[in-house]
Predicted model as a PDB file, atoms N, CA, C, CB and O in Angstrom, pLDDT in the B-factor column:
MODEL        1                                                                  
ATOM      1  N   UNK A   1      23.326 -29.856   7.131  1.00 57.00           N  
ATOM      2  CA  UNK A   1      25.011 -29.512   6.888  1.00 57.00           C  
ATOM      3  C   UNK A   1      25.229 -30.538   7.561  1.00 57.00           C  
ATOM      4  CB  UNK A   1      25.859 -28.070   7.437  1.00 57.00           C  
ATOM      5  O   UNK A   1      25.263 -30.515   8.791  1.00 57.00           O  
ATOM      6  N   UNK A   2      25.375 -31.386   6.995  1.00 71.00           N  
ATOM      7  CA  UNK A   2      26.644 -32.588   7.099  1.00 71.00           C  
ATOM      8  C   UNK A   2      28.336 -32.485   6.399  1.00 71.00           C  
ATOM      9  CB  UNK A   2      25.966 -33.948   6.275  1.00 71.00           C  
ATOM     10  O   UNK A   2      29.412 -33.070   6.518  1.00 71.00           O  
ATOM     11  N   UNK A   3      27.794 -31.447   5.695  1.00 77.00           N  
ATOM     12  CA  UNK A   3      29.178 -31.197   5.069  1.00 77.00           C  
ATOM     13  C   UNK A   3      30.343 -30.449   5.880  1.00 77.00           C  
ATOM     14  CB  UNK A   3      28.943 -30.381   3.843  1.00 77.00           C  
ATOM     15  O   UNK A   3      30.161 -29.800   6.910  1.00 77.00           O  
ATOM     16  N   UNK A   4      31.783 -30.687   5.123  1.00 83.00           N  
ATOM     17  CA  UNK A   4      32.141 -30.861   6.559  1.00 83.00           C  
ATOM     18  C   UNK A   4      32.984 -29.491   6.102  1.00 83.00           C  
ATOM     19  CB  UNK A   4      32.990 -32.502   7.251  1.00 83.00           C  
ATOM     20  O   UNK A   4      33.045 -29.348   4.881  1.00 83.00           O  
ATOM     21  N   UNK A   5      33.699 -28.375   6.974  1.00 80.00           N  
ATOM     22  CA  UNK A   5      33.888 -26.928   6.742  1.00 80.00           C  
ATOM     23  C   UNK A   5      35.582 -27.580   5.791  1.00 80.00           C  
ATOM     24  CB  UNK A   5      33.969 -25.629   8.625  1.00 80.00           C  
ATOM     25  O   UNK A   5      35.792 -27.555   4.578  1.00 80.00           O  
ATOM     26  N   UNK A   6      36.588 -28.140   7.001  1.00 84.00           N  
ATOM     27  CA  UNK A   6      37.852 -28.414   6.238  1.00 84.00           C  
ATOM     28  C   UNK A   6      38.226 -29.106   5.369  1.00 84.00           C  
ATOM     29  CB  UNK A   6      38.538 -28.669   6.724  1.00 84.00           C  
ATOM     30  O   UNK A   6      39.073 -29.950   5.658  1.00 84.00           O  
ATOM     31  N   UNK A   7      37.686 -29.002   3.829  1.00 90.00           N  
ATOM     32  CA  UNK A   7      37.503 -29.845   2.739  1.00 90.00           C  
ATOM     33  C   UNK A   7      39.003 -29.385   1.994  1.00 90.00           C  
ATOM     34  CB  UNK A   7      35.930 -29.541   1.834  1.00 90.00           C  
ATOM     35  O   UNK A   7      39.507 -28.285   2.221  1.00 90.00           O  
ATOM     36  N   UNK A   8      39.699 -30.517   0.971  1.00 92.00           N  
ATOM     37  CA  UNK A   8      40.870 -30.068   0.690  1.00 92.00           C  
ATOM     38  C   UNK A   8      40.803 -28.605  -0.041  1.00 92.00           C  
ATOM     39  CB  UNK A   8      41.524 -31.114  -0.090  1.00 92.00           C  
ATOM     40  O   UNK A   8      41.709 -27.781   0.088  1.00 92.00           O  
ATOM     41  N   UNK A   9      39.663 -28.383  -0.801  1.00 92.00           N  
ATOM     42  CA  UNK A   9      39.788 -26.828  -1.467  1.00 92.00           C  
ATOM     43  C   UNK A   9      39.694 -25.666  -0.553  1.00 92.00           C  
ATOM     44  CB  UNK A   9      38.631 -26.543  -2.511  1.00 92.00           C  
ATOM     45  O   UNK A   9      39.904 -24.536  -0.995  1.00 92.00           O  
ATOM     46  N   UNK A  10      39.344 -25.896   0.888  1.00 92.00           N  
ATOM     47  CA  UNK A  10      39.317 -24.953   1.568  1.00 92.00           C  
ATOM     48  C   UNK A  10      40.638 -24.724   2.441  1.00 92.00           C  
ATOM     49  CB  UNK A  10      38.197 -25.079   2.213  1.00 92.00           C  
ATOM     50  O   UNK A  10      40.892 -23.773   3.180  1.00 92.00           O  
ATOM     51  N   UNK A  11      41.538 -26.039   2.108  1.00 93.00           N  
ATOM     52  CA  UNK A  11      42.523 -25.638   3.217  1.00 93.00           C  
ATOM     53  C   UNK A  11      43.470 -25.229   2.206  1.00 93.00           C  
ATOM     54  CB  UNK A  11      43.071 -26.822   4.380  1.00 93.00           C  
ATOM     55  O   UNK A  11      43.953 -24.113   2.392  1.00 93.00           O  
ATOM     56  N   UNK A  12      43.782 -25.742   1.372  1.00 95.00           N  
ATOM     57  CA  UNK A  12      44.415 -24.909  -0.450  1.00 95.00           C  
ATOM     58  C   UNK A  12      44.183 -23.803  -0.080  1.00 95.00           C  
ATOM     59  CB  UNK A  12      43.546 -25.144  -2.205  1.00 95.00           C  
ATOM     60  O   UNK A  12      44.915 -23.272   0.755  1.00 95.00           O  
ATOM     61  N   UNK A  13      42.895 -23.041  -0.707  1.00 95.00           N  
ATOM     62  CA  UNK A  13      42.639 -22.078   0.169  1.00 95.00           C  
ATOM     63  C   UNK A  13      43.115 -21.293   1.036  1.00 95.00           C  
ATOM     64  CB  UNK A  13      42.151 -22.328   0.582  1.00 95.00           C  
ATOM     65  O   UNK A  13      43.390 -20.232   0.475  1.00 95.00           O  
ATOM     66  N   UNK A  14      43.399 -21.259   2.307  1.00 94.00           N  
ATOM     67  CA  UNK A  14      43.927 -20.492   3.179  1.00 94.00           C  
ATOM     68  C   UNK A  14      45.199 -20.892   3.360  1.00 94.00           C  
ATOM     69  CB  UNK A  14      43.256 -20.430   4.268  1.00 94.00           C  
ATOM     70  O   UNK A  14      45.931 -20.202   4.070  1.00 94.00           O  
ATOM     71  N   UNK A  15      45.641 -21.971   2.806  1.00 96.00           N  
ATOM     72  CA  UNK A  15      47.431 -21.946   2.935  1.00 96.00           C  
ATOM     73  C   UNK A  15      48.211 -20.895   1.152  1.00 96.00           C  
ATOM     74  CB  UNK A  15      48.131 -24.420   2.887  1.00 96.00           C  
ATOM     75  O   UNK A  15      49.382 -20.657   0.856  1.00 96.00           O  
ATOM     76  N   UNK A  16      46.789 -20.521   0.338  1.00 96.00           N  
ATOM     77  CA  UNK A  16      47.651 -19.373  -0.368  1.00 96.00           C  
ATOM     78  C   UNK A  16      46.963 -18.778   0.225  1.00 96.00           C  
ATOM     79  CB  UNK A  16      47.870 -19.028  -1.849  1.00 96.00           C  
ATOM     80  O   UNK A  16      46.193 -19.581  -0.301  1.00 96.00           O  
ATOM     81  N   UNK A  17      46.403 -18.169   0.809  1.00 93.00           N  
ATOM     82  CA  UNK A  17      45.893 -16.676   1.168  1.00 93.00           C  
ATOM     83  C   UNK A  17      47.386 -16.622   2.428  1.00 93.00           C  
ATOM     84  CB  UNK A  17      43.710 -16.544   2.006  1.00 93.00           C  
ATOM     85  O   UNK A  17      47.850 -15.486   2.337  1.00 93.00           O  
ATOM     86  N   UNK A  18      48.013 -17.262   3.243  1.00 94.00           N  
ATOM     87  CA  UNK A  18      48.972 -17.370   4.146  1.00 94.00           C  
ATOM     88  C   UNK A  18      49.890 -17.266   3.341  1.00 94.00           C  
ATOM     89  CB  UNK A  18      49.025 -18.420   4.978  1.00 94.00           C  
ATOM     90  O   UNK A  18      50.520 -16.214   3.444  1.00 94.00           O  
ATOM     91  N   UNK A  19      50.205 -17.930   2.598  1.00 95.00           N  
ATOM     92  CA  UNK A  19      51.922 -17.699   1.709  1.00 95.00           C  
ATOM     93  C   UNK A  19      51.781 -16.846   1.171  1.00 95.00           C  
ATOM     94  CB  UNK A  19      52.605 -18.639   0.621  1.00 95.00           C  
ATOM     95  O   UNK A  19      52.927 -16.477   0.916  1.00 95.00           O  
ATOM     96  N   UNK A  20      50.692 -15.730   0.486  1.00 92.00           N  
ATOM     97  CA  UNK A  20      50.500 -14.461  -0.275  1.00 92.00           C  
ATOM     98  C   UNK A  20      51.072 -13.441   1.024  1.00 92.00           C  
ATOM     99  CB  UNK A  20      48.669 -14.183  -0.873  1.00 92.00           C  
ATOM    100  O   UNK A  20      52.137 -12.824   1.055  1.00 92.00           O  
ATOM    101  N   UNK A  21      50.333 -13.474   1.738  1.00 88.00           N  
ATOM    102  CA  UNK A  21      50.689 -12.853   3.195  1.00 88.00           C  
ATOM    103  C   UNK A  21      51.757 -12.342   3.894  1.00 88.00           C  
ATOM    104  CB  UNK A  21      50.494 -13.538   3.925  1.00 88.00           C  
ATOM    105  O   UNK A  21      51.990 -11.241   4.393  1.00 88.00           O  
ATOM    106  N   UNK A  22      52.528 -13.682   3.799  1.00 93.00           N  
ATOM    107  CA  UNK A  22      54.024 -13.783   4.129  1.00 93.00           C  
ATOM    108  C   UNK A  22      54.960 -13.181   3.048  1.00 93.00           C  
ATOM    109  CB  UNK A  22      54.421 -15.289   4.321  1.00 93.00           C  
ATOM    110  O   UNK A  22      56.048 -12.637   3.236  1.00 93.00           O  
ATOM    111  N   UNK A  23      54.158 -13.438   1.600  1.00 93.00           N  
ATOM    112  CA  UNK A  23      54.997 -13.091   0.692  1.00 93.00           C  
ATOM    113  C   UNK A  23      55.281 -11.086   0.441  1.00 93.00           C  
ATOM    114  CB  UNK A  23      54.310 -13.951  -0.612  1.00 93.00           C  
ATOM    115  O   UNK A  23      56.261 -10.365   0.254  1.00 93.00           O  
ATOM    116  N   UNK A  24      53.810 -10.886   0.582  1.00 87.00           N  
ATOM    117  CA  UNK A  24      53.629  -9.571   0.746  1.00 87.00           C  
ATOM    118  C   UNK A  24      54.852  -8.838   1.582  1.00 87.00           C  
ATOM    119  CB  UNK A  24      52.294  -9.425   1.402  1.00 87.00           C  
ATOM    120  O   UNK A  24      55.756  -8.243   0.996  1.00 87.00           O  
ATOM    121  N   UNK A  25      54.781  -8.943   2.923  1.00 87.00           N  
ATOM    122  CA  UNK A  25      55.629  -9.189   3.954  1.00 87.00           C  
ATOM    123  C   UNK A  25      57.245  -8.679   3.390  1.00 87.00           C  
ATOM    124  CB  UNK A  25      55.463 -10.854   4.363  1.00 87.00           C  
ATOM    125  O   UNK A  25      58.003  -7.736   3.167  1.00 87.00           O  
ATOM    126  N   UNK A  26      57.069  -9.951   3.381  1.00 92.00           N  
ATOM    127  CA  UNK A  26      58.652 -10.113   2.777  1.00 92.00           C  
ATOM    128  C   UNK A  26      59.091  -9.076   1.936  1.00 92.00           C  
ATOM    129  CB  UNK A  26      58.871 -11.389   1.890  1.00 92.00           C  
ATOM    130  O   UNK A  26      60.130  -8.419   2.002  1.00 92.00           O  
ATOM    131  N   UNK A  27      57.978  -9.005   0.981  1.00 89.00           N  
ATOM    132  CA  UNK A  27      58.229  -7.836  -0.331  1.00 89.00           C  
ATOM    133  C   UNK A  27      58.576  -6.352   0.119  1.00 89.00           C  
ATOM    134  CB  UNK A  27      56.742  -7.644  -1.302  1.00 89.00           C  
ATOM    135  O   UNK A  27      59.288  -5.532  -0.462  1.00 89.00           O  
ATOM    136  N   UNK A  28      57.809  -6.219   1.432  1.00 86.00           N  
ATOM    137  CA  UNK A  28      57.770  -4.838   1.894  1.00 86.00           C  
ATOM    138  C   UNK A  28      59.274  -4.599   2.571  1.00 86.00           C  
ATOM    139  CB  UNK A  28      56.455  -4.603   3.005  1.00 86.00           C  
ATOM    140  O   UNK A  28      60.259  -3.951   2.217  1.00 86.00           O  
ATOM    141  N   UNK A  29      59.086  -5.116   3.276  1.00 87.00           N  
ATOM    142  CA  UNK A  29      60.891  -5.858   4.049  1.00 87.00           C  
ATOM    143  C   UNK A  29      61.678  -5.592   3.075  1.00 87.00           C  
ATOM    144  CB  UNK A  29      61.190  -7.802   4.395  1.00 87.00           C  
ATOM    145  O   UNK A  29      62.333  -4.560   3.219  1.00 87.00           O  
ATOM    146  N   UNK A  30      61.866  -6.286   1.950  1.00 91.00           N  
ATOM    147  CA  UNK A  30      63.104  -6.287   1.089  1.00 91.00           C  
ATOM    148  C   UNK A  30      63.097  -4.872   0.242  1.00 91.00           C  
ATOM    149  CB  UNK A  30      63.101  -7.666   0.038  1.00 91.00           C  
ATOM    150  O   UNK A  30      64.137  -4.218   0.314  1.00 91.00           O  
ATOM    151  N   UNK A  31      62.218  -4.439  -0.405  1.00 88.00           N  
ATOM    152  CA  UNK A  31      62.509  -3.126  -0.731  1.00 88.00           C  
ATOM    153  C   UNK A  31      62.677  -2.114   0.113  1.00 88.00           C  
ATOM    154  CB  UNK A  31      61.746  -2.753  -1.417  1.00 88.00           C  
ATOM    155  O   UNK A  31      63.124  -1.062  -0.345  1.00 88.00           O  
ATOM    156  N   UNK A  32      62.308  -2.228   1.730  1.00 86.00           N  
ATOM    157  CA  UNK A  32      63.042  -1.054   2.217  1.00 86.00           C  
ATOM    158  C   UNK A  32      64.161  -1.593   3.059  1.00 86.00           C  
ATOM    159  CB  UNK A  32      62.124  -0.052   3.036  1.00 86.00           C  
ATOM    160  O   UNK A  32      64.479  -1.032   4.108  1.00 86.00           O  
ATOM    161  N   UNK A  33      64.674  -2.509   2.686  1.00 89.00           N  
ATOM    162  CA  UNK A  33      66.662  -2.968   3.151  1.00 89.00           C  
ATOM    163  C   UNK A  33      66.880  -2.615   1.724  1.00 89.00           C  
ATOM    164  CB  UNK A  33      67.387  -5.130   3.719  1.00 89.00           C  
ATOM    165  O   UNK A  33      67.943  -1.999   1.803  1.00 89.00           O  
ATOM    166  N   UNK A  34      66.494  -2.617   0.285  1.00 92.00           N  
ATOM    167  CA  UNK A  34      67.139  -2.335  -0.810  1.00 92.00           C  
ATOM    168  C   UNK A  34      67.211  -0.725  -0.739  1.00 92.00           C  
ATOM    169  CB  UNK A  34      66.427  -2.972  -2.064  1.00 92.00           C  
ATOM    170  O   UNK A  34      68.306  -0.171  -0.831  1.00 92.00           O  
ATOM    171  N   UNK A  35      66.042   0.003  -0.575  1.00 90.00           N  
ATOM    172  CA  UNK A  35      66.477   1.821  -0.150  1.00 90.00           C  
ATOM    173  C   UNK A  35      67.918   1.804   1.067  1.00 90.00           C  
ATOM    174  CB  UNK A  35      64.650   2.815   0.965  1.00 90.00           C  
ATOM    175  O   UNK A  35      69.116   1.966   0.833  1.00 90.00           O  
ATOM    176  N   UNK A  36      67.395   1.610   2.034  1.00 91.00           N  
ATOM    177  CA  UNK A  36      68.635   1.229   2.962  1.00 91.00           C  
ATOM    178  C   UNK A  36      69.906   1.478   2.338  1.00 91.00           C  
ATOM    179  CB  UNK A  36      68.648  -0.260   3.365  1.00 91.00           C  
ATOM    180  O   UNK A  36      70.726   2.397   2.343  1.00 91.00           O  
ATOM    181  N   UNK A  37      69.743  -0.169   1.554  1.00 94.00           N  
ATOM    182  CA  UNK A  37      71.222  -0.077   1.041  1.00 94.00           C  
ATOM    183  C   UNK A  37      72.331   1.326   0.064  1.00 94.00           C  
ATOM    184  CB  UNK A  37      71.095  -1.295   0.127  1.00 94.00           C  
ATOM    185  O   UNK A  37      73.432   1.876   0.095  1.00 94.00           O  
ATOM    186  N   UNK A  38      70.974   1.288  -0.732  1.00 95.00           N  
ATOM    187  CA  UNK A  38      71.439   2.338  -2.027  1.00 95.00           C  
ATOM    188  C   UNK A  38      70.961   3.986  -1.211  1.00 95.00           C  
ATOM    189  CB  UNK A  38      70.220   1.904  -3.943  1.00 95.00           C  
ATOM    190  O   UNK A  38      70.933   4.952  -1.974  1.00 95.00           O  
ATOM    191  N   UNK A  39      70.745   4.139  -0.293  1.00 93.00           N  
ATOM    192  CA  UNK A  39      70.852   5.250   0.640  1.00 93.00           C  
ATOM    193  C   UNK A  39      71.086   5.437   1.085  1.00 93.00           C  
ATOM    194  CB  UNK A  39      70.599   5.680   1.071  1.00 93.00           C  
ATOM    195  O   UNK A  39      70.974   6.636   1.342  1.00 93.00           O  
ATOM    196  N   UNK A  40      71.962   4.406   2.112  1.00 93.00           N  
ATOM    197  CA  UNK A  40      71.838   4.675   3.494  1.00 93.00           C  
ATOM    198  C   UNK A  40      71.214   5.696   4.539  1.00 93.00           C  
ATOM    199  CB  UNK A  40      72.762   4.703   3.690  1.00 93.00           C  
ATOM    200  O   UNK A  40      71.844   6.100   5.517  1.00 93.00           O  
ATOM    201  N   UNK A  41      70.084   6.021   4.276  1.00 93.00           N  
ATOM    202  CA  UNK A  41      69.575   6.929   5.267  1.00 93.00           C  
ATOM    203  C   UNK A  41      68.587   5.932   6.461  1.00 93.00           C  
ATOM    204  CB  UNK A  41      68.612   8.200   4.366  1.00 93.00           C  
ATOM    205  O   UNK A  41      67.732   5.195   5.969  1.00 93.00           O  
ATOM    206  N   UNK A  42      68.728   5.954   7.772  1.00 92.00           N  
ATOM    207  CA  UNK A  42      67.807   4.867   8.093  1.00 92.00           C  
ATOM    208  C   UNK A  42      66.970   5.725   8.341  1.00 92.00           C  
ATOM    209  CB  UNK A  42      68.054   3.811   9.132  1.00 92.00           C  
ATOM    210  O   UNK A  42      66.527   5.217   9.370  1.00 92.00           O  
ATOM    211  N   UNK A  43      66.270   6.831   8.185  1.00 93.00           N  
ATOM    212  CA  UNK A  43      65.113   7.718   8.018  1.00 93.00           C  
ATOM    213  C   UNK A  43      64.142   7.394   6.792  1.00 93.00           C  
ATOM    214  CB  UNK A  43      65.647   9.129   7.866  1.00 93.00           C  
ATOM    215  O   UNK A  43      62.951   7.113   6.922  1.00 93.00           O  
ATOM    216  N   UNK A  44      64.894   7.483   5.474  1.00 91.00           N  
ATOM    217  CA  UNK A  44      64.243   6.966   4.604  1.00 91.00           C  
ATOM    218  C   UNK A  44      63.941   5.874   4.538  1.00 91.00           C  
ATOM    219  CB  UNK A  44      64.571   7.134   3.823  1.00 91.00           C  
ATOM    220  O   UNK A  44      63.150   5.640   3.624  1.00 91.00           O  
ATOM    221  N   UNK A  45      64.311   4.828   5.294  1.00 89.00           N  
ATOM    222  CA  UNK A  45      64.413   3.315   5.290  1.00 89.00           C  
ATOM    223  C   UNK A  45      62.785   3.342   6.117  1.00 89.00           C  
ATOM    224  CB  UNK A  45      66.081   2.485   6.274  1.00 89.00           C  
ATOM    225  O   UNK A  45      61.632   3.131   5.740  1.00 89.00           O  
ATOM    226  N   UNK A  46      63.512   3.768   7.583  1.00 90.00           N  
ATOM    227  CA  UNK A  46      61.700   3.866   8.499  1.00 90.00           C  
ATOM    228  C   UNK A  46      60.768   4.097   7.655  1.00 90.00           C  
ATOM    229  CB  UNK A  46      61.347   5.186   9.668  1.00 90.00           C  
ATOM    230  O   UNK A  46      59.930   3.209   7.496  1.00 90.00           O  
ATOM    231  N   UNK A  47      60.616   5.779   6.619  1.00 90.00           N  
ATOM    232  CA  UNK A  47      59.595   6.195   6.029  1.00 90.00           C  
ATOM    233  C   UNK A  47      59.217   5.276   5.059  1.00 90.00           C  
ATOM    234  CB  UNK A  47      59.770   7.375   5.580  1.00 90.00           C  
ATOM    235  O   UNK A  47      58.037   4.951   5.193  1.00 90.00           O  
ATOM    236  N   UNK A  48      59.675   4.841   4.312  1.00 87.00           N  
ATOM    237  CA  UNK A  48      59.411   4.179   3.782  1.00 87.00           C  
ATOM    238  C   UNK A  48      58.675   2.710   4.182  1.00 87.00           C  
ATOM    239  CB  UNK A  48      60.267   4.307   3.322  1.00 87.00           C  
ATOM    240  O   UNK A  48      57.699   2.170   3.663  1.00 87.00           O  
ATOM    241  N   UNK A  49      59.455   2.313   5.213  1.00 85.00           N  
ATOM    242  CA  UNK A  49      58.598   0.529   5.857  1.00 85.00           C  
ATOM    243  C   UNK A  49      57.365   1.094   6.117  1.00 85.00           C  
ATOM    244  CB  UNK A  49      59.261  -0.456   7.646  1.00 85.00           C  
ATOM    245  O   UNK A  49      56.345   0.420   5.973  1.00 85.00           O  
ATOM    246  N   UNK A  50      57.309   2.820   6.665  1.00 88.00           N  
ATOM    247  CA  UNK A  50      55.960   3.013   7.318  1.00 88.00           C  
ATOM    248  C   UNK A  50      54.889   3.379   6.751  1.00 88.00           C  
ATOM    249  CB  UNK A  50      55.975   3.779   8.163  1.00 88.00           C  
ATOM    250  O   UNK A  50      53.785   3.481   7.285  1.00 88.00           O  
ATOM    251  N   UNK A  51      55.180   3.598   5.604  1.00 89.00           N  
ATOM    252  CA  UNK A  51      54.118   3.944   4.122  1.00 89.00           C  
ATOM    253  C   UNK A  51      53.707   3.105   3.591  1.00 89.00           C  
ATOM    254  CB  UNK A  51      54.568   4.569   2.965  1.00 89.00           C  
ATOM    255  O   UNK A  51      52.625   3.148   3.006  1.00 89.00           O  
ATOM    256  N   UNK A  52      54.565   1.959   3.652  1.00 85.00           N  
ATOM    257  CA  UNK A  52      54.215   0.694   3.321  1.00 85.00           C  
ATOM    258  C   UNK A  52      53.384  -0.262   4.041  1.00 85.00           C  
ATOM    259  CB  UNK A  52      55.180   0.186   3.160  1.00 85.00           C  
ATOM    260  O   UNK A  52      53.106  -1.408   3.688  1.00 85.00           O  
ATOM    261  N   UNK A  53      53.136   0.163   4.768  1.00 85.00           N  
ATOM    262  CA  UNK A  53      52.254  -0.502   5.909  1.00 85.00           C  
ATOM    263  C   UNK A  53      50.944   0.088   6.186  1.00 85.00           C  
ATOM    264  CB  UNK A  53      52.962  -0.471   7.218  1.00 85.00           C  
ATOM    265  O   UNK A  53      49.961  -0.349   6.784  1.00 85.00           O  
ATOM    266  N   UNK A  54      51.256   1.502   5.431  1.00 89.00           N  
ATOM    267  CA  UNK A  54      49.903   1.674   5.926  1.00 89.00           C  
ATOM    268  C   UNK A  54      48.527   1.628   5.162  1.00 89.00           C  
ATOM    269  CB  UNK A  54      49.942   2.796   6.446  1.00 89.00           C  
ATOM    270  O   UNK A  54      47.714   2.501   5.467  1.00 89.00           O  
ATOM    271  N   UNK A  55      48.247   0.889   4.393  1.00 85.00           N  
ATOM    272  CA  UNK A  55      47.368   0.194   3.792  1.00 85.00           C  
ATOM    273  C   UNK A  55      46.775  -1.325   4.216  1.00 85.00           C  
ATOM    274  CB  UNK A  55      47.893   0.195   2.684  1.00 85.00           C  
ATOM    275  O   UNK A  55      45.759  -1.998   4.040  1.00 85.00           O  
ATOM    276  N   UNK A  56      47.856  -1.404   4.773  1.00 81.00           N  
ATOM    277  CA  UNK A  56      47.788  -2.977   6.093  1.00 81.00           C  
ATOM    278  C   UNK A  56      46.699  -2.524   7.003  1.00 81.00           C  
ATOM    279  CB  UNK A  56      49.520  -3.314   7.368  1.00 81.00           C  
ATOM    280  O   UNK A  56      45.642  -3.147   7.106  1.00 81.00           O  
ATOM    281  N   UNK A  57      47.026  -1.187   7.812  1.00 87.00           N  
ATOM    282  CA  UNK A  57      46.614  -0.448   8.829  1.00 87.00           C  
ATOM    283  C   UNK A  57      44.918  -0.137   8.039  1.00 87.00           C  
ATOM    284  CB  UNK A  57      47.823   0.997   9.179  1.00 87.00           C  
ATOM    285  O   UNK A  57      43.882  -0.469   8.613  1.00 87.00           O  
ATOM    286  N   UNK A  58      44.931   0.351   7.054  1.00 89.00           N  
ATOM    287  CA  UNK A  58      43.779   1.068   6.506  1.00 89.00           C  
ATOM    288  C   UNK A  58      42.618   0.156   6.393  1.00 89.00           C  
ATOM    289  CB  UNK A  58      44.092   1.675   5.159  1.00 89.00           C  
ATOM    290  O   UNK A  58      41.556   0.522   6.896  1.00 89.00           O  
ATOM    291  N   UNK A  59      42.705  -1.187   5.689  1.00 83.00           N  
ATOM    292  CA  UNK A  59      42.564  -2.453   5.290  1.00 83.00           C  
ATOM    293  C   UNK A  59      41.883  -2.629   6.583  1.00 83.00           C  
ATOM    294  CB  UNK A  59      43.848  -3.341   4.851  1.00 83.00           C  
ATOM    295  O   UNK A  59      40.687  -2.340   6.565  1.00 83.00           O  
ATOM    296  N   UNK A  60      42.442  -3.097   7.866  1.00 80.00           N  
ATOM    297  CA  UNK A  60      41.988  -3.481   8.958  1.00 80.00           C  
ATOM    298  C   UNK A  60      40.969  -2.757   9.900  1.00 80.00           C  
ATOM    299  CB  UNK A  60      42.953  -3.690   9.488  1.00 80.00           C  
ATOM    300  O   UNK A  60      40.063  -3.117  10.652  1.00 80.00           O  
ATOM    301  N   UNK A  61      41.624  -1.380   9.453  1.00 80.00           N  
ATOM    302  CA  UNK A  61      40.292  -0.671  10.134  1.00 80.00           C  
ATOM    303  C   UNK A  61      39.031  -0.631   9.726  1.00 80.00           C  
ATOM    304  CB  UNK A  61      40.402   0.528  10.253  1.00 80.00           C  
ATOM    305  O   UNK A  61      38.119  -0.334  10.497  1.00 80.00           O  
ATOM    306  N   UNK A  62      38.828  -0.952   8.355  1.00 76.00           N  
ATOM    307  CA  UNK A  62      37.856  -0.148   7.623  1.00 76.00           C  
ATOM    308  C   UNK A  62      37.156  -1.526   7.175  1.00 76.00           C  
ATOM    309  CB  UNK A  62      38.480   1.009   6.340  1.00 76.00           C  
ATOM    310  O   UNK A  62      36.158  -1.506   6.456  1.00 76.00           O  
TER     311      UNK A  62                                                      
ENDMDL                                                                          
END                                                                             
């Protein structure tokens, strides 16, 4: 095993995953903010944001 772990392809894969995770977080926030703007209800905003976070919690736990 004399191969390097951090080859160009591996680094590109990790950067792609980080970009995807960041984009998903921004999408959750943007959709929640849109709901807040349309409805004007902070409780609906919090509910949508909470529901959008559930899959992330479930994925981490299992």
